[in-house]
N, C-alpha and C positions, 0 to 999 in steps of 0.2 A: 487878878487877871488869869483867865483860863482859856484853853482851846474850846471852841464851839463847833459842834457838829453842824456843818452847813446844811445838810439835807433836813435835819430836824428844824433848823431855823426857818427854812423855806416852808416846810409842812405846817409849822405852827403859825406862820404868817398867813398861809392860805386858810387854815381852819378858823382862825380868829378874824377873818375878813380884813386883814391888814393891821390890826391893832398890835399884834406882836411885832410887826415890822417897825413900828415906832420905837419899841423897847430895843430891838436889835440895832436900829440906827444909832440910838444913844450909846449903846454898849460898844459899837464899832468906834464911835467918836472918842469915847473915854479910853478905850484900849490904845488907839493910835496916839492920843495925847500922852499916855503913860510911856509908850514905846519911843516916841520921837522927842518928847519933852520940849515942845515949842515954847518960845517966850510968852506969847499971848495965847492962852488956852481958852477955848470955848467949851463949856460943859455940854454933855449930851442932851440934857434937858433943854438948854437954850437953843441948840440946833433943831430939836424937834419942834419947839414952839415957833421959832423963826420960819421954819419950813411950812408949818401950818398957816401962820399969819400971812405969809407972802404967797400963799397958794402954790407952793412948790418952787418958786423962783430962787429962794435962798438955797434950796437943795442943789441947784446947778453949781453955784459958787462953792458950796461945801464939797461936792463931788470932786471938783477940780483941785481944791486945796488938799483933799485927802491923798491924792496922788503924790503931791510934793512931800507931805508929811510922812507917807509910807516910804518914799525914797530916802528921806532923811533917817528914818528908823533903820532901814536896811543898811545904809551906808555906815551908820553908827555901829552896826554889828559885823561890818566887813562882808556883807552879803551883796550880790549883784543887784543893782537898782533896776527898776522895771519901766520907769518913765510912762506911767499910765494915766497921767492927769487928763490928757485930751480924750482918752478912751472912756474914762469915767464920766467926763462932761458930755460926750456924744451919747453915751448910754442913757444918761439922765434926761437929755433933751428929747431923745426918742422914746421917753417914758419906759425905759428898761433899767431904771436905777437899781432895781433889786439884783440885776445881773452884776452891776458894779459892786454891790454889797457882797455878793458871793465871792467875787475876785478879791475884794478887800479882806474879807474874813479868811480866805485861803492864805493871803499874804501875812496877815496877823498870826494865823496858826503856825506858819513856817518860822516865825521868830520866837515863839514861845517854846521853851524846852519841854520835852516829854516828861511827864511825872513818872516816878519809879514806884 
């Protein structure tokens, strides 16, 4: 697990016409699973496949769940929680899910210690 440069993730997603976005989505999911250690983990590949098969509907549920898992990961590290589940869901419904991904990645980056 490593910190990701959010600007590069956005640029790569744009240049690849969204294909890199699927990879980024899977990586966000896997990082959050590792940080929060939920009892029932869904792999990043399954999230991407379910999102594609359900034409994005699963993405709404996923976005909402990520808010809770990120809060659990923050609490586990004694960091202030953000309660952004509804924000992520609203962004996904408004077709601005990538903005949610940016917020999620920033939160993930804040929990990963800097490399020396």
